[in-house]
N, C-alpha and C positions, 0 to 999 in steps of 0.2 A: 582515410580515418580522420575524424574531427576531434577537437578538444571541447570538453565541457567547461562551463564557468562555475567556479565554486566561490561563494561569497560569504564574507563576514559582515553582517549588517551593522554590528556594533562599531567596528573600526572602518567600515566602508572600504574594505580591501577585496580585491578580486584575484583569483588564482585560476590558471588554466591547467587542466590535466587531461590525459588521453581518455577517450570515451569509455571503454570498459575499465574503470579504475577501481582496483580492489580495496585499497586502503582508505581510511578516513582522512580527509584533508582538514588540517587545523590551521587556524590563523597564525601567521608568524608574529603578530603583535600581541594578541591576547591569549593565544593557545586554545581558544574555544573551537568546537567543530564548525566547519563551514557548511553552507547549504548549496547543494547542486541545483542549478537552475537550467541545466542543459546548454545547448550551444546556439540556440536561435534567439534567445532573449538578449537584447543589447544591455550592456552594463553602463549605468550613468557615470559621469565623472564624479570624483570624490567630493568636489565642492558643491554639487547639486543635491543638497540634503533633501529637498522635497521629492525629488525623483527617487532617491533611495528609500524614503518612507513609503512612497507609492509602490515601489517594487516589492518591498517587504510585505506590505498588505496584500498585494496580488498573489504573492507566493503563499501566504497563509491561507487565502481563500482557495487557491488551487489545491493545496494539501488537504484542506477540509473537505472539498468536493470529492477528492480521491478517496478519502476515508469513508465518506458517506456512501459513495458508490460501492465500495468494497463491502461495507456492512449490508447494503441492500442485496448485493449478490450472494452473500453468505446466507441471508434469510431465505432467498429464493431457492438456493441449492438445498438447504435444510427442508424446506417445504416440499420440494420435489421428491426428496428421499422419503419423507413421511407419507406422501401420497402414494408413492410406488409401493411402499411396505403395505399400506392399507389395501391397495388393489390386489397385491399378491395374496394377502391373508384372506381376502374375500373369496378367492378361488379355492377349488378343492385341493387338498394337500397331496403333494408328491415329493419325492426325494430332491429333485432338482430345484423345485420351487422353495422348499425349506432351506436349501443351501443359499439360494438367492436372497431370501428374507434375512437369513443370518448375516450374510455379507453386507446387505444394506443397513441393517441395524448397527453393525460394527462401524460402518462409515459414518452413520448418524452420530453414534457415540463419540467417535474420534473428532468429528467436526464440532460437536458441542463442547468437548473438553478443550479443544484448541482455543476457544474463546472464553474459557473460564466459567462456563455454565454447564453443569452436569445435565445430561439428557433427561 
């Protein structure tokens, strides 16, 4: 089992916690939440301010890319559901198909409401 690094970029403090850590890690100096950067990224020394700035920026970019990929995936899944509903509605009606359409519409509505946009 490995430990993850939790960083406070404001204080340039690093904390190590077991990998599946359930609680939020707060900085001992400023009490702000720390950022988990995993276990493979080396933590620079406190005195190397440029390296800390570079690490903070790379973490911001990594998080941004993750959010962007997640948003793309959600759009793709929503689109797949919409296409599936359209395909089933184009076929002749039967009991099983109607249940499938209803289930897919429910999933679509749930997925849309999860992201604050009604279907």
